[in-house]
N, CA and C atoms as a LAMMPS dump frame, in Angstrom:
ITEM: TIMESTEP
0
ITEM: NUMBER OF ATOMS
651
ITEM: BOX BOUNDS ff ff ff
-5.0000000000000000e+02 5.0000000000000000e+02
-5.0000000000000000e+02 5.0000000000000000e+02
-5.0000000000000000e+02 5.0000000000000000e+02
ITEM: ATOMS id mol type element x y z
1 1 1 N 41.192 49.593 -21.655
2 1 2 C 40.392 48.516 -22.198
3 1 3 C 41.309 47.471 -22.804
4 2 1 N 40.964 46.213 -22.624
5 2 2 C 41.839 45.133 -23.038
6 2 3 C 42.172 45.188 -24.521
7 3 1 N 41.148 45.406 -25.382
8 3 2 C 41.412 45.42 -26.816
9 3 3 C 42.319 46.551 -27.228
10 4 1 N 42.103 47.743 -26.689
11 4 2 C 42.923 48.893 -27.034
12 4 3 C 44.372 48.664 -26.634
13 5 1 N 44.598 48.113 -25.461
14 5 2 C 45.959 47.842 -25.026
15 5 3 C 46.616 46.822 -25.937
16 6 1 N 45.839 45.879 -26.406
17 6 2 C 46.406 44.849 -27.258
18 6 3 C 46.939 45.384 -28.56
19 7 1 N 46.196 46.304 -29.197
20 7 2 C 46.656 46.807 -30.489
21 7 3 C 47.868 47.694 -30.328
22 8 1 N 48.025 48.322 -29.176
23 8 2 C 49.214 49.141 -28.962
24 8 3 C 50.453 48.27 -28.845
25 9 1 N 50.288 47.062 -28.344
26 9 2 C 51.431 46.192 -28.125
27 9 3 C 51.783 45.351 -29.341
28 10 1 N 50.786 44.908 -30.082
29 10 2 C 51.058 44.032 -31.214
30 10 3 C 49.862 44.037 -32.143
31 11 1 N 49.945 43.255 -33.201
32 11 2 C 48.894 43.235 -34.215
33 11 3 C 47.864 42.164 -33.919
34 12 1 N 47.357 42.149 -32.673
35 12 2 C 46.336 41.176 -32.299
36 12 3 C 45.105 41.871 -31.768
37 13 1 N 44.882 43.104 -32.24
38 13 2 C 43.794 43.939 -31.743
39 13 3 C 42.441 43.289 -31.965
40 14 1 N 42.274 42.62 -33.11
41 14 2 C 40.98 42.058 -33.45
42 14 3 C 40.942 40.565 -33.14
43 15 1 N 41.237 40.218 -31.924
44 15 2 C 41.165 38.827 -31.518
45 15 3 C 39.707 38.429 -31.389
46 16 1 N 39.474 37.133 -31.188
47 16 2 C 38.1 36.654 -31.135
48 16 3 C 37.445 37.128 -29.85
49 17 1 N 36.552 38.146 -29.977
50 17 2 C 35.841 38.693 -28.832
51 17 3 C 34.366 38.683 -29.161
52 18 1 N 33.566 38.288 -28.226
53 18 2 C 32.126 38.286 -28.442
54 18 3 C 31.606 39.705 -28.317
55 19 1 N 30.593 40.024 -29.091
56 19 2 C 29.986 41.347 -29.022
57 19 3 C 29.328 41.532 -27.663
58 20 1 N 29.729 42.589 -26.948
59 20 2 C 29.111 42.898 -25.663
60 20 3 C 27.883 43.763 -25.903
61 21 1 N 26.986 43.753 -24.925
62 21 2 C 25.797 44.586 -25.049
63 21 3 C 26.218 46.049 -25.074
64 22 1 N 25.833 46.757 -26.122
65 22 2 C 26.27 48.132 -26.313
66 22 3 C 25.062 49.029 -26.504
67 23 1 N 24.964 50.131 -25.746
68 23 2 C 23.844 51.033 -25.967
69 23 3 C 23.892 51.611 -27.374
70 24 1 N 22.733 51.846 -27.999
71 24 2 C 22.747 52.412 -29.346
72 24 3 C 23.332 53.815 -29.35
73 25 1 N 23.988 54.173 -30.457
74 25 2 C 24.533 55.519 -30.579
75 25 3 C 23.396 56.528 -30.534
76 26 1 N 23.622 57.637 -29.863
77 26 2 C 22.556 58.631 -29.762
78 26 3 C 22.264 59.2 -31.14
79 27 1 N 21.048 59.727 -31.285
80 27 2 C 20.597 60.221 -32.581
81 27 3 C 21.553 61.273 -33.122
82 28 1 N 22.034 61.045 -34.322
83 28 2 C 22.94 61.978 -34.97
84 28 3 C 22.816 61.766 -36.462
85 29 1 N 22.714 62.844 -37.213
86 29 2 C 22.634 62.761 -38.659
87 29 3 C 23.986 63.137 -39.243
88 30 1 N 24.684 62.187 -39.87
89 30 2 C 26.018 62.493 -40.412
90 30 3 C 25.946 63.513 -41.524
91 31 1 N 26.963 64.361 -41.575
92 31 2 C 27.021 65.413 -42.597
93 31 3 C 27.921 65.03 -43.768
94 32 1 N 28.878 64.155 -43.54
95 32 2 C 29.799 63.762 -44.594
96 32 3 C 29.505 62.361 -45.123
97 33 1 N 29.379 61.396 -44.238
98 33 2 C 29.205 60.01 -44.648
99 33 3 C 27.77 59.751 -45.109
100 34 1 N 27.637 58.972 -46.185
101 34 2 C 26.294 58.612 -46.635
102 34 3 C 25.797 57.416 -45.827
103 35 1 N 24.598 56.922 -46.159
104 35 2 C 23.975 55.882 -45.35
105 35 3 C 24.785 54.613 -45.261
106 36 1 N 25.294 54.122 -46.401
107 36 2 C 26.069 52.891 -46.392
108 36 3 C 27.386 53.063 -45.646
109 37 1 N 28.013 54.229 -45.812
110 37 2 C 29.266 54.504 -45.107
111 37 3 C 29.033 54.593 -43.6
112 38 1 N 27.938 55.228 -43.236
113 38 2 C 27.607 55.386 -41.822
114 38 3 C 27.341 54.027 -41.171
115 39 1 N 26.605 53.166 -41.876
116 39 2 C 26.348 51.823 -41.347
117 39 3 C 27.661 51.073 -41.131
118 40 1 N 28.592 51.202 -42.082
119 40 2 C 29.894 50.559 -41.914
120 40 3 C 30.595 51.083 -40.672
121 41 1 N 30.626 52.401 -40.505
122 41 2 C 31.338 52.981 -39.362
123 41 3 C 30.745 52.527 -38.035
124 42 1 N 29.423 52.493 -37.944
125 42 2 C 28.797 52.036 -36.703
126 42 3 C 29.238 50.615 -36.376
127 43 1 N 29.22 49.76 -37.394
128 43 2 C 29.587 48.366 -37.159
129 43 3 C 31.081 48.224 -36.867
130 44 1 N 31.929 48.893 -37.658
131 44 2 C 33.374 48.765 -37.482
132 44 3 C 33.826 49.333 -36.143
133 45 1 N 33.299 50.482 -35.773
134 45 2 C 33.668 51.072 -34.482
135 45 3 C 33.295 50.153 -33.334
136 46 1 N 32.141 49.514 -33.447
137 46 2 C 31.692 48.618 -32.394
138 46 3 C 32.588 47.402 -32.276
139 47 1 N 33.2 46.972 -33.369
140 47 2 C 34.114 45.834 -33.306
141 47 3 C 35.506 46.252 -32.835
142 48 1 N 35.93 47.455 -33.191
143 48 2 C 37.269 47.909 -32.806
144 48 3 C 37.356 48.215 -31.311
145 49 1 N 36.321 48.864 -30.767
146 49 2 C 36.29 49.118 -29.322
147 49 3 C 34.909 48.716 -28.82
148 50 1 N 34.715 47.432 -28.55
149 50 2 C 33.431 46.981 -28.02
150 50 3 C 33.312 47.306 -26.535
151 51 1 N 32.093 47.465 -26.078
152 51 2 C 31.879 47.639 -24.639
153 51 3 C 32.233 46.343 -23.925
154 52 1 N 32.823 46.456 -22.762
155 52 2 C 33.101 45.27 -21.952
156 52 3 C 33.125 45.667 -20.485
157 53 1 N 33.61 44.758 -19.646
158 53 2 C 33.581 45.015 -18.209
159 53 3 C 34.482 46.165 -17.797
160 54 1 N 35.361 46.606 -18.688
161 54 2 C 36.29 47.686 -18.348
162 54 3 C 35.713 49.077 -18.605
163 55 1 N 34.71 49.165 -19.476
164 55 2 C 34.155 50.482 -19.761
165 55 3 C 33.334 50.515 -21.027
166 56 1 N 32.907 51.711 -21.442
167 56 2 C 32.037 51.848 -22.61
168 56 3 C 32.785 51.57 -23.907
169 57 1 N 32.023 51.187 -24.924
170 57 2 C 32.595 50.967 -26.247
171 57 3 C 32.501 52.205 -27.109
172 58 1 N 32.922 52.063 -28.351
173 58 2 C 32.985 53.204 -29.264
174 58 3 C 31.628 53.82 -29.543
175 59 1 N 30.571 53 -29.568
176 59 2 C 29.249 53.566 -29.856
177 59 3 C 28.754 54.422 -28.692
178 60 1 N 28.91 53.935 -27.477
179 60 2 C 28.498 54.723 -26.318
180 60 3 C 29.319 56.006 -26.2
181 61 1 N 30.557 55.973 -26.692
182 61 2 C 31.424 57.154 -26.653
183 61 3 C 31.205 58.066 -27.867
184 62 1 N 30.272 57.695 -28.757
185 62 2 C 29.942 58.497 -29.943
186 62 3 C 31.141 58.712 -30.863
187 63 1 N 31.954 57.67 -30.999
188 63 2 C 33.095 57.766 -31.902
189 63 3 C 32.68 57.993 -33.357
190 64 1 N 31.602 57.345 -33.855
191 64 2 C 31.192 57.647 -35.236
192 64 3 C 30.868 59.128 -35.453
193 65 1 N 30.249 59.751 -34.475
194 65 2 C 29.97 61.187 -34.592
195 65 3 C 31.266 61.975 -34.668
196 66 1 N 32.246 61.604 -33.837
197 66 2 C 33.554 62.248 -33.888
198 66 3 C 34.151 62.135 -35.285
199 67 1 N 34.09 60.951 -35.879
200 67 2 C 34.671 60.744 -37.204
201 67 3 C 33.983 61.618 -38.247
202 68 1 N 32.674 61.709 -38.17
203 68 2 C 31.949 62.526 -39.142
204 68 3 C 32.299 64.003 -38.977
205 69 1 N 32.368 64.477 -37.754
206 69 2 C 32.744 65.869 -37.513
207 69 3 C 34.184 66.119 -37.935
208 70 1 N 35.049 65.124 -37.772
209 70 2 C 36.452 65.269 -38.146
210 70 3 C 36.61 65.485 -39.649
211 71 1 N 35.678 64.942 -40.434
212 71 2 C 35.767 65.081 -41.886
213 71 3 C 35.545 66.513 -42.361
214 72 1 N 35.114 67.376 -41.456
215 72 2 C 34.908 68.793 -41.788
216 72 3 C 36.107 69.653 -41.42
217 73 1 N 37.184 69.057 -40.968
218 73 2 C 38.336 69.816 -40.49
219 73 3 C 39.398 69.936 -41.58
220 74 1 N 40.301 70.917 -41.459
221 74 2 C 41.419 71.005 -42.412
222 74 3 C 42.224 69.722 -42.505
223 75 1 N 42.376 69.039 -41.372
224 75 2 C 43.094 67.756 -41.369
225 75 3 C 42.495 66.781 -42.378
226 76 1 N 41.178 66.646 -42.382
227 76 2 C 40.529 65.68 -43.261
228 76 3 C 40.636 66.062 -44.731
229 77 1 N 40.828 67.346 -45
230 77 2 C 41.023 67.811 -46.377
231 77 3 C 42.485 67.732 -46.802
232 78 1 N 43.34 67.246 -45.903
233 78 2 C 44.762 67.138 -46.221
234 78 3 C 45.458 68.479 -46.294
235 79 1 N 44.93 69.48 -45.579
236 79 2 C 45.467 70.833 -45.685
237 79 3 C 46.92 70.932 -45.223
238 80 1 N 47.329 70.061 -44.33
239 80 2 C 48.693 70.106 -43.808
240 80 3 C 49.549 68.958 -44.348
241 81 1 N 49.064 68.274 -45.365
242 81 2 C 49.803 67.169 -45.961
243 81 3 C 50.456 67.62 -47.266
244 82 1 N 51.594 67.037 -47.58
245 82 2 C 52.206 67.246 -48.884
246 82 3 C 51.54 66.273 -49.853
247 83 1 N 50.748 66.805 -50.795
248 83 2 C 49.909 65.968 -51.638
249 83 3 C 50.365 65.913 -53.097
250 84 1 N 51.582 66.358 -53.384
251 84 2 C 52.094 66.273 -54.751
252 84 3 C 52.906 64.986 -54.935
253 85 1 N 52.899 64.477 -56.186
254 85 2 C 53.627 63.254 -56.491
255 85 3 C 55.128 63.478 -56.573
256 86 1 N 55.892 62.454 -56.911
257 86 2 C 55.378 61.108 -57.229
258 86 3 C 54.964 60.336 -55.978
259 87 1 N 54.037 59.389 -56.161
260 87 2 C 53.555 58.561 -55.061
261 87 3 C 54.087 57.145 -55.267
262 88 1 N 55.061 56.774 -54.465
263 88 2 C 55.735 55.492 -54.632
264 88 3 C 55.672 54.733 -53.312
265 89 1 N 55.03 53.569 -53.322
266 89 2 C 54.98 52.76 -52.109
267 89 3 C 56.372 52.23 -51.793
268 90 1 N 56.719 52.277 -50.527
269 90 2 C 58.048 51.835 -50.126
270 90 3 C 58.089 51.565 -48.639
271 91 1 N 59.269 51.629 -48.024
272 91 2 C 59.392 51.372 -46.583
273 91 3 C 58.551 52.347 -45.763
274 92 1 N 58.203 51.917 -44.547
275 92 2 C 57.362 52.745 -43.678
276 92 3 C 57.983 54.104 -43.402
277 93 1 N 59.331 54.195 -43.423
278 93 2 C 59.949 55.476 -43.097
279 93 3 C 59.753 56.533 -44.181
280 94 1 N 59.194 56.138 -45.316
281 94 2 C 58.846 57.128 -46.34
282 94 3 C 57.543 57.839 -46.025
283 95 1 N 56.788 57.284 -45.077
284 95 2 C 55.533 57.916 -44.702
285 95 3 C 54.414 57.616 -45.684
286 96 1 N 53.365 58.401 -45.577
287 96 2 C 52.165 58.202 -46.39
288 96 3 C 52.477 58.464 -47.861
289 97 1 N 52.079 57.528 -48.731
290 97 2 C 52.45 57.619 -50.138
291 97 3 C 51.243 57.422 -51.062
292 98 1 N 50.14 58.112 -50.759
293 98 2 C 48.957 58.033 -51.61
294 98 3 C 48.456 59.439 -51.933
295 99 1 N 47.78 59.619 -53.057
296 99 2 C 47.307 60.951 -53.45
297 99 3 C 45.955 61.309 -52.852
298 100 1 N 45.575 60.677 -51.729
299 100 2 C 44.236 60.855 -51.183
300 100 3 C 44.277 61.501 -49.799
301 101 1 N 43.443 62.508 -49.593
302 101 2 C 43.281 63.055 -48.255
303 101 3 C 42.41 62.097 -47.446
304 102 1 N 42.302 62.292 -46.12
305 102 2 C 41.517 61.358 -45.307
306 102 3 C 40.077 61.201 -45.77
307 103 1 N 39.435 62.265 -46.219
308 103 2 C 38.053 62.142 -46.692
309 103 3 C 37.961 61.131 -47.841
310 104 1 N 38.851 61.257 -48.813
311 104 2 C 38.834 60.355 -49.956
312 104 3 C 39.247 58.95 -49.554
313 105 1 N 40.198 58.858 -48.635
314 105 2 C 40.641 57.55 -48.152
315 105 3 C 39.483 56.8 -47.499
316 106 1 N 38.68 57.508 -46.712
317 106 2 C 37.514 56.876 -46.099
318 106 3 C 36.513 56.432 -47.16
319 107 1 N 36.212 57.311 -48.114
320 107 2 C 35.248 56.958 -49.146
321 107 3 C 35.674 55.686 -49.877
322 108 1 N 36.911 55.635 -50.315
323 108 2 C 37.397 54.497 -51.086
324 108 3 C 37.58 53.256 -50.205
325 109 1 N 38.049 53.459 -49.008
326 109 2 C 38.274 52.323 -48.118
327 109 3 C 36.982 51.646 -47.697
328 110 1 N 35.976 52.439 -47.333
329 110 2 C 34.698 51.856 -46.934
330 110 3 C 34.043 51.152 -48.115
331 111 1 N 34.108 51.772 -49.293
332 111 2 C 33.567 51.123 -50.489
333 111 3 C 34.268 49.789 -50.738
334 112 1 N 35.585 49.769 -50.53
335 112 2 C 36.337 48.534 -50.712
336 112 3 C 35.943 47.468 -49.708
337 113 1 N 35.766 47.841 -48.453
338 113 2 C 35.366 46.874 -47.432
339 113 3 C 33.994 46.302 -47.743
340 114 1 N 33.061 47.157 -48.141
341 114 2 C 31.722 46.672 -48.475
342 114 3 C 31.741 45.791 -49.718
343 115 1 N 32.597 46.118 -50.673
344 115 2 C 32.699 45.298 -51.883
345 115 3 C 33.233 43.905 -51.547
346 116 1 N 34.261 43.839 -50.692
347 116 2 C 34.789 42.54 -50.282
348 116 3 C 33.742 41.755 -49.501
349 117 1 N 32.985 42.434 -48.639
350 117 2 C 31.932 41.751 -47.874
351 117 3 C 30.873 41.18 -48.81
352 118 1 N 30.481 41.966 -49.81
353 118 2 C 29.464 41.506 -50.743
354 118 3 C 29.966 40.346 -51.599
355 119 1 N 31.219 40.433 -52.028
356 119 2 C 31.785 39.371 -52.866
357 119 3 C 31.93 38.065 -52.097
358 120 1 N 32.385 38.155 -50.871
359 120 2 C 32.65 36.945 -50.093
360 120 3 C 31.414 36.409 -49.4
361 121 1 N 30.51 37.312 -48.983
362 121 2 C 29.401 36.885 -48.118
363 121 3 C 28.032 37.332 -48.62
364 122 1 N 27.983 38.071 -49.717
365 122 2 C 26.702 38.436 -50.307
366 122 3 C 25.978 39.577 -49.622
367 123 1 N 26.619 40.23 -48.667
368 123 2 C 25.976 41.314 -47.931
369 123 3 C 27.006 42.373 -47.575
370 124 1 N 26.564 43.623 -47.342
371 124 2 C 27.517 44.649 -46.91
372 124 3 C 28.052 44.344 -45.516
373 125 1 N 29.14 44.984 -45.18
374 125 2 C 29.851 44.728 -43.927
375 125 3 C 28.926 44.799 -42.717
376 126 1 N 28.095 45.836 -42.642
377 126 2 C 27.272 46.062 -41.456
378 126 3 C 26.243 44.966 -41.237
379 127 1 N 25.923 44.186 -42.274
380 127 2 C 24.912 43.135 -42.16
381 127 3 C 25.5 41.784 -41.78
382 128 1 N 26.8 41.699 -41.638
383 128 2 C 27.457 40.434 -41.343
384 128 3 C 27.513 40.177 -39.84
385 129 1 N 27.684 38.924 -39.483
386 129 2 C 27.851 38.562 -38.075
387 129 3 C 29.14 39.177 -37.533
388 130 1 N 29.188 39.49 -36.245
389 130 2 C 30.39 40.098 -35.665
390 130 3 C 31.664 39.312 -35.938
391 131 1 N 31.594 37.984 -35.888
392 131 2 C 32.794 37.189 -36.125
393 131 3 C 33.295 37.34 -37.558
394 132 1 N 32.378 37.491 -38.509
395 132 2 C 32.757 37.678 -39.905
396 132 3 C 33.312 39.084 -40.116
397 133 1 N 32.713 40.067 -39.443
398 133 2 C 33.258 41.426 -39.49
399 133 3 C 34.686 41.443 -38.977
400 134 1 N 34.937 40.71 -37.894
401 134 2 C 36.299 40.634 -37.347
402 134 3 C 37.271 40.046 -38.367
403 135 1 N 36.835 39.017 -39.074
404 135 2 C 37.696 38.389 -40.075
405 135 3 C 38.075 39.379 -41.172
406 136 1 N 37.115 40.173 -41.63
407 136 2 C 37.402 41.148 -42.676
408 136 3 C 38.312 42.259 -42.162
409 137 1 N 38.088 42.706 -40.946
410 137 2 C 38.953 43.734 -40.377
411 137 3 C 40.369 43.203 -40.161
412 138 1 N 40.465 41.959 -39.731
413 138 2 C 41.787 41.356 -39.563
414 138 3 C 42.5 41.252 -40.905
415 139 1 N 41.773 40.883 -41.945
416 139 2 C 42.378 40.788 -43.279
417 139 3 C 42.854 42.159 -43.75
418 140 1 N 42.049 43.188 -43.484
419 140 2 C 42.456 44.547 -43.859
420 140 3 C 43.696 44.963 -43.084
421 141 1 N 43.738 44.647 -41.803
422 141 2 C 44.892 44.998 -40.968
423 141 3 C 46.163 44.321 -41.471
424 142 1 N 46.034 43.093 -41.927
425 142 2 C 47.196 42.346 -42.42
426 142 3 C 47.605 42.762 -43.831
427 143 1 N 46.736 43.516 -44.506
428 143 2 C 47.062 43.961 -45.85
429 143 3 C 46.75 42.954 -46.932
430 144 1 N 45.886 41.993 -46.647
431 144 2 C 45.583 40.956 -47.632
432 144 3 C 44.404 41.311 -48.527
433 145 1 N 43.78 42.46 -48.305
434 145 2 C 42.718 42.939 -49.185
435 145 3 C 43.293 44.041 -50.072
436 146 1 N 42.58 44.355 -51.137
437 146 2 C 43.007 45.439 -52.031
438 146 3 C 41.81 46.291 -52.382
439 147 1 N 41.965 47.592 -52.228
440 147 2 C 40.914 48.551 -52.571
441 147 3 C 41.416 49.423 -53.716
442 148 1 N 41.577 48.834 -54.9
443 148 2 C 42.188 49.568 -55.99
444 148 3 C 43.649 49.817 -55.671
445 149 1 N 44.054 51.074 -55.69
446 149 2 C 45.45 51.398 -55.389
447 149 3 C 45.669 51.72 -53.918
448 150 1 N 44.678 51.461 -53.079
449 150 2 C 44.804 51.715 -51.642
450 150 3 C 45.086 50.393 -50.926
451 151 1 N 46.254 50.224 -50.336
452 151 2 C 46.508 49.022 -49.534
453 151 3 C 45.543 48.99 -48.347
454 152 1 N 44.952 47.846 -48.106
455 152 2 C 43.943 47.771 -47.046
456 152 3 C 44.525 48.123 -45.685
457 153 1 N 45.813 47.844 -45.481
458 153 2 C 46.409 48.168 -44.187
459 153 3 C 46.468 49.682 -43.966
460 154 1 N 46.66 50.444 -45.032
461 154 2 C 46.676 51.904 -44.903
462 154 3 C 45.313 52.398 -44.43
463 155 1 N 44.245 51.868 -45.036
464 155 2 C 42.908 52.267 -44.611
465 155 3 C 42.634 51.828 -43.183
466 156 1 N 42.992 50.585 -42.846
467 156 2 C 42.746 50.101 -41.498
468 156 3 C 43.482 50.955 -40.464
469 157 1 N 44.742 51.259 -40.725
470 157 2 C 45.516 52.072 -39.789
471 157 3 C 44.902 53.459 -39.607
472 158 1 N 44.409 54.045 -40.704
473 158 2 C 43.76 55.352 -40.624
474 158 3 C 42.502 55.265 -39.772
475 159 1 N 41.68 54.252 -40.043
476 159 2 C 40.444 54.074 -39.298
477 159 3 C 40.726 53.857 -37.82
478 160 1 N 41.64 52.946 -37.503
479 160 2 C 41.919 52.644 -36.101
480 160 3 C 42.455 53.869 -35.364
481 161 1 N 43.366 54.605 -35.994
482 161 2 C 43.922 55.795 -35.344
483 161 3 C 42.833 56.812 -35.032
484 162 1 N 41.925 57.038 -35.977
485 162 2 C 40.866 58.019 -35.762
486 162 3 C 39.829 57.533 -34.754
487 163 1 N 39.569 56.221 -34.725
488 163 2 C 38.658 55.663 -33.721
489 163 3 C 39.238 55.858 -32.329
490 164 1 N 40.533 55.63 -32.181
491 164 2 C 41.179 55.834 -30.884
492 164 3 C 41.11 57.307 -30.477
493 165 1 N 41.312 58.194 -31.448
494 165 2 C 41.203 59.627 -31.163
495 165 3 C 39.806 59.965 -30.668
496 166 1 N 38.801 59.42 -31.343
497 166 2 C 37.423 59.719 -30.949
498 166 3 C 37.081 59.219 -29.566
499 167 1 N 37.672 58.099 -29.174
500 167 2 C 37.366 57.518 -27.866
501 167 3 C 38.072 58.238 -26.729
502 168 1 N 39.244 58.839 -27.01
503 168 2 C 40.066 59.348 -25.914
504 168 3 C 40.46 60.818 -26.043
505 169 1 N 39.938 61.532 -27.059
506 169 2 C 40.21 62.972 -27.138
507 169 3 C 39.198 63.732 -26.283
508 170 1 N 39.382 65.028 -26.194
509 170 2 C 38.457 65.834 -25.398
510 170 3 C 37.054 65.785 -26.008
511 171 1 N 36.013 65.698 -25.182
512 171 2 C 34.644 65.623 -25.695
513 171 3 C 34.216 66.799 -26.566
514 172 1 N 34.918 67.917 -26.505
515 172 2 C 34.525 69.059 -27.341
516 172 3 C 34.63 68.721 -28.821
517 173 1 N 35.36 67.651 -29.165
518 173 2 C 35.536 67.272 -30.564
519 173 3 C 34.486 66.276 -31.045
520 174 1 N 33.541 65.911 -30.183
521 174 2 C 32.421 65.09 -30.618
522 174 3 C 32.401 63.67 -30.111
523 175 1 N 33.512 63.16 -29.596
524 175 2 C 33.549 61.808 -29.054
525 175 3 C 33.779 61.817 -27.552
526 176 1 N 34.19 60.659 -27.015
527 176 2 C 34.467 60.546 -25.579
528 176 3 C 33.312 61.114 -24.757
529 177 1 N 32.094 60.745 -25.141
530 177 2 C 30.896 61.272 -24.491
531 177 3 C 30.903 60.974 -22.998
532 178 1 N 30.512 61.979 -22.231
533 178 2 C 30.509 61.924 -20.765
534 178 3 C 31.879 61.56 -20.205
535 179 1 N 32.93 61.849 -21.003
536 179 2 C 34.303 61.604 -20.595
537 179 3 C 34.545 60.133 -20.26
538 180 1 N 33.738 59.259 -20.883
539 180 2 C 33.793 57.839 -20.54
540 180 3 C 35.142 57.198 -20.807
541 181 1 N 35.82 57.608 -21.885
542 181 2 C 37.135 57.048 -22.169
543 181 3 C 38.15 57.436 -21.118
544 182 1 N 38.091 58.678 -20.688
545 182 2 C 39.032 59.158 -19.671
546 182 3 C 38.754 58.517 -18.317
547 183 1 N 37.468 58.401 -17.97
548 183 2 C 37.126 57.79 -16.685
549 183 3 C 37.638 56.355 -16.64
550 184 1 N 37.49 55.645 -17.764
551 184 2 C 37.951 54.272 -17.84
552 184 3 C 39.459 54.171 -17.579
553 185 1 N 40.232 55.153 -18.084
554 185 2 C 41.682 55.149 -17.923
555 185 3 C 42.139 55.813 -16.63
556 186 1 N 41.241 56.565 -15.974
557 186 2 C 41.653 57.337 -14.816
558 186 3 C 42.438 58.578 -15.193
559 187 1 N 42.183 59.092 -16.412
560 187 2 C 42.917 60.258 -16.906
561 187 3 C 42.25 61.544 -16.411
562 188 1 N 43.004 62.477 -15.836
563 188 2 C 42.392 63.681 -15.251
564 188 3 C 41.863 64.666 -16.265
565 189 1 N 42.315 64.589 -17.516
566 189 2 C 41.802 65.5 -18.526
567 189 3 C 42.493 66.845 -18.518
568 190 1 N 41.7 67.901 -18.703
569 190 2 C 42.255 69.233 -18.929
570 190 3 C 42.395 70.037 -17.645
571 191 1 N 42.776 69.408 -16.583
572 191 2 C 43.014 70.165 -15.344
573 191 3 C 44.256 71.043 -15.506
574 192 1 N 44.21 72.216 -14.91
575 192 2 C 45.292 73.176 -15.081
576 192 3 C 46.598 72.66 -14.48
577 193 1 N 46.51 71.906 -13.413
578 193 2 C 47.738 71.483 -12.744
579 193 3 C 47.472 70.208 -11.949
580 194 1 N 48.179 69.156 -12.262
581 194 2 C 48.137 67.966 -11.422
582 194 3 C 49.549 67.427 -11.237
583 195 1 N 50.52 68.35 -11.153
584 195 2 C 51.924 67.953 -11.008
585 195 3 C 52.183 67.193 -9.712
586 196 1 N 51.357 67.42 -8.693
587 196 2 C 51.557 66.705 -7.435
588 196 3 C 51.323 65.209 -7.593
589 197 1 N 50.71 64.818 -8.731
590 197 2 C 50.332 63.416 -8.891
591 197 3 C 51.157 62.671 -9.93
592 198 1 N 52.014 63.349 -10.672
593 198 2 C 52.671 62.693 -11.799
594 198 3 C 53.623 61.573 -11.372
595 199 1 N 54.13 61.613 -10.154
596 199 2 C 55.062 60.587 -9.688
597 199 3 C 54.408 59.562 -8.77
598 200 1 N 53.101 59.621 -8.63
599 200 2 C 52.415 58.677 -7.742
600 200 3 C 51.908 57.497 -8.572
601 201 1 N 52.815 56.66 -8.983
602 201 2 C 52.486 55.555 -9.878
603 201 3 C 51.569 54.545 -9.187
604 202 1 N 50.485 54.201 -9.874
605 202 2 C 49.551 53.219 -9.345
606 202 3 C 48.528 53.779 -8.393
607 203 1 N 48.668 55.035 -7.989
608 203 2 C 47.71 55.646 -7.067
609 203 3 C 46.468 56.115 -7.823
610 204 1 N 45.33 56.006 -7.199
611 204 2 C 44.081 56.456 -7.813
612 204 3 C 43.983 57.981 -7.721
613 205 1 N 43.734 58.636 -8.879
614 205 2 C 43.578 60.096 -8.896
615 205 3 C 42.159 60.426 -8.443
616 206 1 N 41.994 61.173 -7.357
617 206 2 C 40.676 61.298 -6.724
618 206 3 C 39.775 62.401 -7.27
619 207 1 N 40.29 63.3 -8.113
620 207 2 C 39.511 64.48 -8.477
621 207 3 C 38.672 64.309 -9.731
622 208 1 N 38.806 63.18 -10.425
623 208 2 C 37.986 62.939 -11.599
624 208 3 C 38.485 63.668 -12.827
625 209 1 N 37.804 63.43 -13.951
626 209 2 C 38.201 64.006 -15.234
627 209 3 C 37.416 65.277 -15.516
628 210 1 N 38.029 66.153 -16.313
629 210 2 C 37.364 67.398 -16.695
630 210 3 C 37.731 67.75 -18.123
631 211 1 N 36.745 68.228 -18.883
632 211 2 C 36.947 68.606 -20.28
633 211 3 C 37.411 70.045 -20.395
634 212 1 N 37.903 70.41 -21.576
635 212 2 C 38.259 71.802 -21.839
636 212 3 C 37.071 72.714 -21.6
637 213 1 N 35.871 72.199 -21.878
638 213 2 C 34.662 73.01 -21.724
639 213 3 C 34.244 73.161 -20.263
640 214 1 N 34.87 72.419 -19.366
641 214 2 C 34.488 72.437 -17.956
642 214 3 C 33.58 71.29 -17.572
643 215 1 N 33.177 70.464 -18.547
644 215 2 C 32.344 69.308 -18.236
645 215 3 C 33.122 68.341 -17.365
646 216 1 N 32.446 67.773 -16.377
647 216 2 C 33.062 66.781 -15.501
648 216 3 C 32.309 65.465 -15.63
649 217 1 N 32.982 64.404 -15.271
650 217 2 C 32.366 63.067 -15.382
651 217 3 C 31.366 62.861 -14.257
């Protein structure tokens, strides 16, 4: 997808793109995120990976559901992170320097985004026009917003990384519904062996994608 490729290459992921027609996310009741947080995620995911002529967007791929399910994992509780201080912001090579696990980072980051939306535009993020949502996301990406002691770029990077995971990980984790992300990329998925194809650059892989569960596109 054009937008996804753009963010991998440079910091122009949120360029001016019109909202494409996107099917509504299938019925799902979030277990971690509350109503306001969920509304933010639906809107933000739709702006980060909108549907276009290349394939489905984040909502059709059920990325918000993936994010909510991810919050129940050891990863989201910071189980594998070193969470003791001191916490000193510095060069990127120092790594993550905040006392918050992903669950807390989401709570504080979403609250911060909604607070900035309300202060600047009088409404929460999800109620704003797509172009205004893009402006706020771009500001967060550039680090020009502040969410207390959380740099907005840290929250944006966390959100974008997890949205990408939801769109392109195996469907058993709750996203990439109907293997739509893989089909869009031509990725074979969890096939046991496709070594005959690894050197055929530019060739179309004819066997389709398959999930760990055995689901096929």
